C-alpha positions in Angstrom: -100.0 0.1 -30.1 -97.9 -2.0 -27.7 -94.7 -0.6 -29.2 -96.0 2.9 -28.8 -96.6 2.2 -25.1 -93.1 0.8 -24.7 -91.7 4.0 -26.3 -93.5 6.3 -23.9 -91.5 8.1 -21.2 -91.4 6.3 -17.8 -93.8 8.9 -16.2 -96.4 8.3 -18.8 -96.0 4.5 -18.6 -96.7 4.7 -14.8 -99.7 6.9 -15.4 -101.1 4.4 -18.0 -100.5 1.6 -15.5 -102.3 3.5 -12.7 -105.3 4.2 -15.0 -105.5 0.6 -16.2 -105.4 -0.6 -12.6 -108.2 1.7 -11.6 -110.3 0.4 -14.5 -109.4 -3.3 -13.6 -110.1 -2.9 -9.9 -113.4 -1.1 -10.6 -114.4 -3.9 -13.0 -113.4 -6.5 -10.5 -115.6 -4.8 -7.8 -118.6 -4.7 -10.2 -118.0 -8.3 -11.4 -117.8 -9.5 -7.7 -121.3 -8.1 -7.1 -122.6 -9.5 -10.4 -121.3 -13.0 -9.7 -122.5 -12.9 -6.1 -126.0 -11.5 -6.6 -126.6 -12.9 -10.1 -130.1 -11.9 -11.3 -131.1 -10.2 -8.1 -128.9 -7.1 -8.6 -126.4 -6.6 -11.4 -125.1 -3.3 -10.2 -124.0 -2.1 -6.7 -126.2 0.6 -5.2 -124.9 4.1 -4.6 -123.5 3.5 -1.2 -121.7 0.3 -2.3 -120.3 2.2 -5.3 -118.9 4.8 -2.9 -117.2 2.0 -0.9 -115.9 0.6 -4.1 -114.4 3.9 -5.2 -112.7 4.4 -1.8 -111.4 0.9 -2.0 -110.0 1.4 -5.4 -108.3 4.7 -4.4 -106.8 3.2 -1.3 -105.6 0.1 -3.3 -103.8 2.4 -5.8 -102.0 4.0 -2.8 -101.1 0.5 -1.5 -99.7 -0.4 -5.0 -97.6 2.8 -5.1 -96.2 2.2 -1.6 -95.4 -1.4 -2.5 -93.4 -0.2 -5.5 -95.5 -2.0 -8.1 -95.2 0.9 -10.6 -91.4 1.0 -10.4 -91.2 -2.6 -11.8 -90.4 -2.7 -15.5 -93.0 -5.1 -17.0 -90.6 -6.9 -19.4 -88.3 -7.7 -16.4 -90.9 -8.5 -13.9 -89.9 -11.3 -11.5 -91.8 -13.5 -9.1 -91.4 -10.8 -6.4 -93.7 -8.6 -8.5 -96.5 -11.1 -8.2 -95.9 -11.4 -4.5 -96.3 -7.6 -4.4 -99.6 -7.8 -6.4 -100.9 -10.5 -4.0 -100.1 -8.3 -0.9 -101.7 -5.2 -2.6 -104.8 -7.1 -3.6 -105.1 -8.7 -0.1 -104.8 -5.2 1.4 -107.5 -3.9 -1.0 -109.9 -6.7 0.0 -109.3 -5.9 3.7 -109.9 -2.2 2.9 -113.2 -3.1 1.3 -114.3 -5.1 4.4 -113.1 -2.3 6.8 -114.8 0.5 4.9 -118.1 -1.4 4.6 -118.0 -2.1 8.4 -117.1 1.5 9.3 -119.6 3.1 7.0 -122.3 0.6 7.9 -122.9 -0.3 4.2 -124.1 -3.7 3.3 -121.5 -5.8 1.3 -122.1 -9.6 1.1 -119.4 -11.5 2.8 -118.3 -13.4 -0.3 -117.9 -10.2 -2.4 -114.4 -9.3 -1.0 -113.2 -12.8 -1.7 -114.5 -12.8 -5.2 -113.2 -9.2 -5.7 -109.7 -10.2 -4.4 -109.5 -13.2 -6.8 -110.7 -11.3 -9.8 -108.4 -8.3 -9.0 -105.4 -10.5 -8.8 -106.2 -12.3 -12.0 -106.8 -9.0 -13.9 -103.9 -7.0 -12.5 -101.3 -9.7 -12.7 -102.7 -11.3 -15.8 -102.5 -8.0 -17.8 -98.9 -7.6 -16.8 -98.0 -11.2 -17.6 -99.7 -10.8 -21.0 -97.7 -7.6 -21.8 -94.5 -9.3 -20.7 -95.1 -12.2 -23.0 -96.0 -10.0 -25.9 -92.9 -7.9 -25.4 -90.6 -10.9 -24.9 -91.9 -13.1 -27.7 -90.3 -11.2 -30.7 -87.0 -11.1 -29.0 -87.1 -14.8 -28.1 -87.5 -15.6 -31.8 -84.3 -13.8 -32.6 -82.2 -15.4 -29.9 -79.7 -18.2 -30.4 -80.9 -21.5 -28.8 -78.5 -22.8 -26.3 -78.3 -25.9 -24.0 -77.0 -25.5 -20.4 -74.8 -28.3 -19.1 -75.5 -28.4 -15.4 -78.9 -28.2 -13.8 -77.7 -27.0 -10.4 -77.9 -23.5 -8.9 -75.3 -22.1 -11.4 -77.3 -23.5 -14.4 -80.6 -22.2 -13.1 -79.2 -18.7 -12.5 -77.7 -18.7 -15.9 -81.0 -19.7 -17.5 -82.8 -16.8 -15.8 -80.1 -14.4 -16.8 -80.1 -15.5 -20.4 -83.9 -15.2 -20.6 -83.7 -11.5 -19.7 -80.9 -10.9 -22.2 -81.1 -10.4 -25.9 -78.6 -12.9 -27.3 -79.2 -16.5 -26.1 -82.4 -18.5 -25.4 -82.0 -21.5 -23.1 -84.0 -24.5 -24.6 -82.8 -27.4 -22.5 -80.6 -28.6 -19.5 -78.1 -31.4 -19.5 -77.6 -33.1 -16.2 -75.6 -36.0 -14.8 -78.0 -36.5 -12.0 -80.5 -39.3 -13.0 -83.1 -37.8 -10.7 -83.3 -34.8 -13.0 -83.7 -36.7 -16.2 -87.1 -36.4 -18.1 -88.1 -33.5 -15.8 -88.8 -29.8 -16.3 -86.8 -27.1 -14.5 -88.0 -23.6 -15.1 -90.1 -24.9 -18.0 -87.0 -26.4 -19.7 -86.6 -30.2 -20.4 -83.7 -32.0 -18.7 -81.7 -34.6 -20.6 -79.0 -37.0 -19.6 -75.6 -37.0 -21.2 -76.4 -40.3 -23.0 -79.2 -38.6 -24.9 -77.5 -35.3 -25.6 -76.8 -35.8 -29.3 -80.5 -36.5 -30.1 -81.6 -33.6 -27.9 -79.2 -31.2 -29.5 -80.7 -32.0 -32.9 -84.3 -31.9 -31.7 -83.9 -28.4 -30.1 -81.6 -27.2 -32.8 -79.0 -26.1 -30.2 -76.3 -23.8 -31.6 -74.2 -23.6 -28.4 -73.4 -25.6 -25.3 -72.8 -23.6 -22.1 -71.0 -25.3 -19.1 -72.6 -24.1 -15.9 -71.3 -26.7 -13.4 -71.6 -25.9 -9.7 -68.1 -25.5 -8.0 -68.7 -28.5 -5.7 -69.7 -30.8 -8.6 -67.8 -34.1 -8.5 -67.4 -34.5 -12.2 -64.6 -35.7 -14.5 -64.4 -32.7 -16.8 -62.0 -34.4 -19.1 -64.5 -37.2 -19.7 -67.3 -34.6 -20.1 -65.4 -32.7 -22.8 -64.6 -36.0 -24.5 -68.4 -36.7 -24.7 -69.2 -33.2 -25.9 -66.4 -33.0 -28.5 -68.1 -35.1 -31.3 -71.3 -32.9 -31.3 -69.7 -30.2 -33.5 -71.4 -27.5 -31.4 -69.4 -24.7 -29.8 -68.8 -25.4 -26.1 -68.3 -22.3 -23.8 -68.4 -21.7 -20.1 -69.6 -19.2 -17.5 -67.5 -17.4 -14.8 -66.5 -19.3 -11.7 -68.3 -18.7 -8.4 -65.2 -16.9 -7.0 -65.4 -14.4 -9.9 -69.1 -13.9 -9.4 -68.8 -13.3 -5.6 -65.8 -10.9 -6.1 -67.8 -8.9 -8.7 -65.2 -9.6 -11.5 -67.9 -11.1 -13.8 -71.6 -11.7 -14.2 -73.3 -15.0 -14.6 -74.2 -14.4 -18.2 -70.6 -13.4 -19.2 -70.2 -16.3 -21.7 -66.6 -17.0 -22.7 -64.5 -19.7 -24.3 -63.5 -22.8 -22.3 -61.1 -22.2 -19.4 -57.6 -23.4 -19.9 -58.0 -25.7 -17.0 -60.8 -27.5 -18.9 -58.6 -28.0 -21.9 -55.8 -29.3 -19.7 -58.2 -32.0 -18.5 -56.9 -32.7 -15.0 -57.4 -31.4 -11.5 -55.0 -28.7 -10.4 -52.5 -29.3 -7.6 -53.2 -27.6 -4.2 -50.3 -26.2 -2.2 -49.9 -26.4 1.6 -51.0 -22.9 2.4 -49.7 -23.0 6.0 -46.1 -23.6 4.9 -46.3 -20.9 2.3 -47.9 -18.4 4.6 -45.3 -18.8 7.3 -42.5 -17.9 4.8 -44.3 -14.8 3.5 -46.4 -13.3 6.3 -45.1 -9.9 7.3 -42.0 -10.3 5.2 -40.6 -8.0 2.6 -40.7 -9.7 -0.8 -39.3 -8.6 -4.2 -40.4 -10.1 -7.5 -38.3 -9.5 -10.6 -40.2 -9.6 -13.9 -43.3 -8.7 -11.9 -45.2 -7.7 -15.1 -44.8 -11.0 -16.9 -47.1 -14.0 -16.9 -45.5 -15.9 -14.1 -44.3 -12.8 -12.2 -47.7 -11.1 -12.1 -49.4 -14.2 -10.8 -46.7 -14.7 -8.2 -47.4 -11.1 -7.1 -51.2 -11.8 -6.8 -50.7 -14.9 -4.7 -47.9 -13.4 -2.5 -50.2 -10.3 -1.8 -52.9 -12.5 -0.4 -50.4 -14.0 2.1 -50.1 -10.5 3.6 -46.4 -9.7 3.4 -45.3 -6.4 5.1 -44.3 -5.1 1.7 -44.3 -6.3 -1.9 -41.7 -4.7 -4.3 -42.5 -5.1 -8.1 -39.3 -5.0 -10.1 -39.8 -4.7 -13.9 -38.1 -3.1 -16.9 -41.3 -2.7 -18.9 -43.0 0.5 -17.9 -46.5 -0.4 -19.1 -46.4 -3.9 -17.6 -45.3 -2.5 -14.3 -48.1 0.1 -14.4 -50.7 -2.5 -15.2 -49.7 -5.0 -12.4 -49.3 -2.2 -9.8 -52.8 -0.8 -10.6 -54.3 -4.3 -10.3 -52.6 -5.2 -7.1 -53.4 -1.8 -5.5 -57.1 -2.5 -6.3 -57.0 -6.0 -4.7 -55.1 -4.6 -1.7 -57.8 -2.0 -1.2 -60.9 -4.1 -1.9 -59.7 -7.0 0.4 -58.3 -4.8 3.0 -54.8 -6.5 3.0 -52.9 -3.4 4.1 -49.7 -4.4 2.2 -47.2 -1.8 1.1 -46.8 -2.1 -2.7 -43.9 -0.4 -4.4 -43.4 -0.4 -8.2 -39.7 -0.1 -9.2 -38.4 0.3 -12.8 -35.1 -1.4 -13.4 -33.2 -4.2 -15.2 -31.7 -7.3 -13.7 -28.6 -6.5 -15.6 -27.9 -3.6 -13.3 -26.4 -5.1 -10.1 -26.1 -1.8 -8.2 -29.7 -0.9 -9.0 -30.8 -4.3 -7.7 -28.8 -4.0 -4.5 -30.0 -0.5 -3.9 -33.6 -1.6 -4.1 -33.2 -4.6 -1.9 -31.3 -2.6 0.7 -33.9 0.3 0.6 -36.9 -2.0 1.2 -35.2 -4.5 3.5 -36.0 -7.5 1.3 -36.2 -10.9 2.9 -37.2 -13.0 -0.1 -36.6 -12.6 -3.8 -38.6 -14.5 -6.5 -36.6 -14.2 -9.7 -39.0 -14.5 -12.6 -37.4 -12.1 -15.0 -36.2 -14.0 -18.1 -36.4 -14.2 -21.9 -38.5 -17.4 -22.4 -39.5 -17.6 -26.1 -37.3 -20.3 -27.6 -37.1 -19.0 -31.3 -36.6 -15.4 -30.2 -33.7 -16.2 -27.9 -32.3 -18.5 -30.5 -32.2 -15.5 -32.9 -30.8 -13.2 -30.2 -28.1 -15.3 -28.5 -26.1 -12.7 -26.6 -29.2 -10.9 -25.2 -30.6 -14.2 -24.1 -27.5 -15.3 -22.2 -27.0 -11.8 -20.8 -30.5 -11.5 -19.5 -31.1 -15.1 -18.3 -27.6 -16.1 -17.0 -25.9 -12.8 -16.2 -29.1 -11.2 -15.0 -29.6 -14.1 -12.5 -26.0 -13.7 -11.4 -26.3 -10.0 -10.8 -29.6 -10.3 -8.8 -28.1 -13.2 -6.8 -25.0 -11.2 -5.9 -27.1 -8.2 -4.9 -29.2 -10.5 -2.7 -26.0 -11.8 -1.0 -24.6 -8.3 -0.5 -27.8 -7.0 1.1 -28.5 -10.1 3.3 -31.5 -11.5 1.6 -32.7 -14.7 3.4 -34.2 -16.6 0.5 -33.8 -16.5 -3.3 -36.0 -18.5 -5.6 -35.3 -18.9 -9.3 -38.1 -19.7 -11.7 -36.5 -22.2 -14.1 -37.8 -24.3 -16.9 -37.9 -27.9 -18.2 -36.0 -26.7 -21.2 -33.0 -26.4 -19.0 -32.8 -30.2 -19.1 -30.5 -31.5 -21.9 -31.2 -28.3 -23.8 -31.2 -28.1 -27.6 -31.7 -24.3 -27.5 -29.9 -21.2 -26.1 -32.9 -20.3 -24.0 -32.8 -23.6 -22.1 -29.0 -23.6 -21.9 -29.0 -20.1 -20.5 -31.4 -21.1 -17.8 -29.3 -24.2 -17.0 -26.3 -21.9 -16.7 -28.4 -19.8 -14.3 -29.0 -22.9 -12.2 -25.3 -23.6 -12.1 -24.6 -20.1 -11.0 -27.0 -20.4 -8.1 -25.7 -23.8 -7.1 -22.2 -22.4 -7.1 -23.2 -19.4 -5.0 -25.0 -21.7 -2.6 -21.7 -23.5 -2.0 -19.7 -20.3 -1.7 -21.8 -18.8 1.1 -24.6 -19.7 3.6 -26.2 -16.4 4.3 -28.7 -16.6 1.4 -30.6 -19.8 0.6 -30.8 -20.3 -3.2 -33.6 -22.5 -4.5 -34.5 -23.3 -8.2 -38.0 -24.5 -9.3 -38.2 -26.2 -12.7 -41.5 -26.8 -14.5 -42.9 -27.1 -18.0 -45.0 -25.0 -20.3 -47.6 -22.6 -18.7 -51.0 -22.5 -20.4 -52.2 -18.9 -20.9 -48.8 -17.3 -20.6 -47.4 -14.9 -23.2 -46.5 -17.1 -26.2 -48.7 -20.0 -25.1 -50.2 -22.2 -27.8 -53.8 -21.9 -26.5 -54.5 -18.3 -27.4 -52.5 -18.7 -30.6 -54.7 -21.7 -31.7 -57.8 -19.8 -30.6 -57.0 -16.8 -32.8 -56.1 -19.0 -35.7 -59.4 -20.9 -35.5 -61.4 -17.7 -35.3 -59.5 -16.4 -38.4 -60.6 -19.6 -40.3 -57.3 -21.4 -40.0 -54.9 -23.0 -40.7 -53.8 -24.0 -37.2 -50.1 -24.3 -37.3 -48.3 -27.1 -35.4 -44.6 -27.7 -35.7 -44.6 -31.5 -35.8 -47.3 -34.2 -35.5 -45.5 -36.0 -32.7 -44.5 -33.0 -30.6 -45.6 -33.2 -26.9 -45.3 -30.9 -24.0 -46.0 -30.8 -20.2 -48.6 -28.2 -19.3 -49.6 -26.4 -16.1 -51.8 -23.4 -15.5 -50.3 -20.1 -14.3 -52.0 -20.1 -10.9 -51.1 -23.7 -10.3 -47.4 -23.2 -11.2 -47.2 -20.0 -9.1 -48.7 -21.8 -6.1 -46.2 -24.6 -6.3 -43.3 -22.2 -6.8 -44.2 -20.5 -3.5 -44.5 -23.9 -1.9 -41.1 -25.2 -3.2 -39.5 -21.8 -2.4 -40.6 -22.1 1.2 -39.1 -25.6 1.5 -35.6 -24.8 0.2 -32.6 -25.1 2.4 -30.0 -24.0 -0.1 -28.9 -25.1 -3.6 -31.8 -27.5 -4.4 -33.4 -27.9 -7.8 -37.1 -28.6 -7.2 -39.1 -30.2 -10.0 -42.9 -29.9 -10.2 -44.9 -32.9 -11.2 -46.6 -31.8 -14.4 -48.9 -34.8 -14.8 -49.3 -36.5 -18.2 -47.7 -34.9 -21.2 -50.1 -33.5 -23.9 -49.7 -34.0 -27.6 -50.0 -30.6 -29.2 -51.8 -31.8 -32.3 -54.5 -33.4 -30.0 -54.9 -30.2 -28.2 -55.4 -28.3 -31.5 -58.0 -30.9 -32.6 -59.8 -30.7 -29.3 -60.0 -26.9 -29.6 -61.3 -27.1 -33.1 -64.1 -29.5 -32.2 -65.1 -27.7 -29.0 -65.4 -24.4 -30.9 -68.1 -26.2 -33.0 -65.9 -26.8 -36.1 -64.4 -29.8 -37.9 -60.9 -30.5 -39.1 -60.2 -30.4 -42.8 -58.2 -33.4 -44.0 -57.5 -35.2 -47.3 -60.3 -37.6 -46.4 -62.6 -34.7 -45.3 -62.1 -31.9 -47.8 -65.3 -30.1 -46.6 -64.0 -29.6 -43.1 -63.7 -26.1 -41.6 -60.1 -25.8 -40.2 -56.9 -27.3 -41.5 -54.0 -28.3 -39.3 -50.7 -27.5 -41.0 -47.4 -28.9 -39.8 -44.6 -26.3 -40.2 -41.5 -28.2 -39.0 -39.5 -27.8 -35.8 -38.2 -24.4 -35.2 -34.5 -23.7 -34.4 -33.6 -25.2 -31.0 -37.0 -26.9 -30.6 -37.3 -30.5 -29.3 -40.1 -33.1 -29.8 -40.4 -33.6 -26.1 -39.2 -31.9 -22.9 -37.8 -33.5 -19.8 -37.9 -32.3 -16.2 -34.9 -34.2 -14.8 -31.4 -34.7 -16.0 -30.7 -37.6 -13.6 -33.0 -40.5 -13.0 -33.1 -40.6 -9.2 -35.2 -37.7 -7.9 -35.9 -37.4 -4.2 -39.4 -36.9 -2.8 -40.3 -34.0 -0.6 -43.0 -33.2 1.9 -45.3 -32.2 -1.0 -46.5 -35.2 -3.1 -46.2 -33.2 -6.4 -42.8 -31.6 -5.8 -39.6 -33.6 -6.3 -36.0 -32.6 -5.7 -33.5 -33.3 -8.5 -30.0 -34.8 -8.0 -27.9 -33.2 -10.6 -24.3 -32.2 -11.4 -23.1 -28.8 -10.2 -19.8 -26.8 -10.6 -17.6 -25.3 -7.9 -17.9 -21.5 -7.7 -14.4 -20.9 -9.1 -15.2 -22.9 -12.2 -18.5 -21.1 -12.6 -16.8 -17.7 -12.2 -14.2 -18.6 -14.8 -17.0 -19.7 -17.2 -18.9 -16.4 -16.7 -15.7 -14.4 -17.5 -15.2 -16.3 -20.7 -18.9 -15.8 -21.7 -18.6 -12.1 -20.9 -15.6 -11.7 -23.1 -17.3 -13.7 -26.0 -20.3 -11.4 -25.6 -18.2 -8.3 -25.7 -16.5 -9.6 -28.9 -20.0 -10.5 -30.3 -18.8 -14.0 -30.9 -22.0 -16.2 -30.8 -20.0 -19.2 -32.0 -17.7 -19.0 -29.0 -20.7 -18.6 -26.7 -22.3 -21.8 -28.0 -18.9 -23.6 -27.7 -18.5 -22.5 -24.0 -22.1 -23.6 -23.2 -21.4 -27.1 -24.7 -18.2 -27.4 -22.7 -20.0 -26.6 -19.4 -22.0 -29.4 -17.7 -25.3 -28.2 -19.2 -26.0 -31.1 -21.5 -26.4 -28.5 -24.4 -26.8 -30.4 -27.7 -28.0 -28.0 -30.4 -29.9 -29.5 -33.3 -28.5 -27.0 -35.8 -26.0 -24.2 -36.3 -26.1 -20.9 -34.3 -29.2 -19.0 -35.6 -28.5 -15.5 -34.2 -29.9 -13.1 -36.8 -27.4 -10.3 -36.5 -24.3 -12.7 -36.2 -25.4 -14.8 -39.2 -26.1 -11.8 -41.3 -22.8 -10.2 -40.4 -21.0 -13.4 -41.4 -22.8 -13.5 -44.7 -21.7 -9.9 -45.4 -18.1 -10.8 -44.5 -18.2 -13.9 -46.7 -19.7 -11.9 -49.5 -17.0 -9.2 -49.1 -14.2 -11.9 -49.2 -15.8 -13.4 -52.3 -15.9 -10.0 -54.0 -12.3 -9.4 -53.1 -11.3 -12.7 -54.6 -13.1 -12.0 -57.8 -11.4 -8.6 -58.1 -8.0 -10.2 -57.5 -8.7 -12.7 -60.2 -9.8 -10.0 -62.6 -6.7 -8.0 -61.9 
């Protein structure tokens, strides 16, 4: 019967609600007289019944005007009960007013009793229906614990109760004042008792809902949650909720910042703003991981115009659409121009910079995937080294004031072509900085960026969801990590500080052991590692061996005597450079070797330059190696034929 009512069209549901309220109010009116007069008079007289009928009719009008019948019973909130209270109060006052105006005797206590009974019946029936409707769905929900009993946690609990997937069963709070209390009917436990509480309430998932101003060591918190073997997830940040990008009950995997386990570095916004406000800025590689985040942050500093330079049509389309949306919603009034082009085309770069009157160039376009560049040597050198040279020369030609290169820690004593090609790009800009003074060239070097294309975090997450194995190249491999927004902010900061030819190095914090990161992700997704000692584990970690050009650890400095800067997390490296004449001679030799498709000669030239290039294997270019194999095979066949002759 209840299900039949729920399946009725909305108009009929409202009609049923109105009829039931008429019956309940009429019964409340009669019961008020019966309770007041007891054995003297069980039923109101005719005049009193007329007053009662008028009161009920006016009360229904009050309920309609107050919007009571627009409220969906299963989603009724506290506001609905306030509405019922107002409606019932108005109904009792109507009873008093009608009795007085019509000169009909109504005992003074009857309106009070009537109001109390009417509230109990009208609100009680709705509460009962809501409980009956909600009870079956609550049984089918997954029990979850909410870590954080502040505003964010409470809002999350309310949202989850209205949903169909999760049922909050407990809070976990660091505040001792909340321990052993009830919040919204849910028990609150301290972090010290979480293991026992998780077992008691059969919690299947832990949801982090920490308030943004919470002073909490997230790294320590995750360390305490990791042994529970329960999936740990999080809810959107307050900024995302306010901007409308997400809802409070949009549950998702842990943020990369949580896995990183340290507080992000904040830039000096005033210094950055002064170098970008009302300027004309160009970003190469604008559709990439770093380039797109640079564009987002530059946009909010309100340059006069922002030019997006990208060779990938889809990436350019996606970032332009996103930036135009931000520009419109936040009322930034920045000119945004999307330009297709390659950094290898110097004339195209110069034409774009001249057309838009560019003041500052952020050069993020590069091939960054170590094994891919190792297998495509000439393309890597052409794009990373010669592409940087062409864009830099175009900047000098068009009078660009500032040029910032996004470099990498792999440029320090590189063992791979990718790192060596970026070190060559640094040498090119250092040489150009000595050759002229019109354009200030600055290089910013940092480590791996979590969440970028090719990052280990999404790779590990996909492997864990697929049931494993999680592949790690070596048990001892370590890397420095930084989030994309953090790296981009510090790039803007360092770029605004440069005076010409400096190599800035970002303080990446403590290095992270990759295998430890993999284990943490396995545990925080509620699974266990499968080992020889624990054969019943869920996910195996498999070591695949170092890839071509890969190092066990990365460095950020070649020299050992970095200089400090005005920002505590940005250092300036003191490193060897080359005079421009030597750089130009090297570029000519590299160009000739590229034209001759001689990858061996390219590797030799890079070793001879002051790059510190020390490969840990032979040249691995796929086409070059395959061509050599064919040549050797042909020579061998010729020798066999000669012997046969």
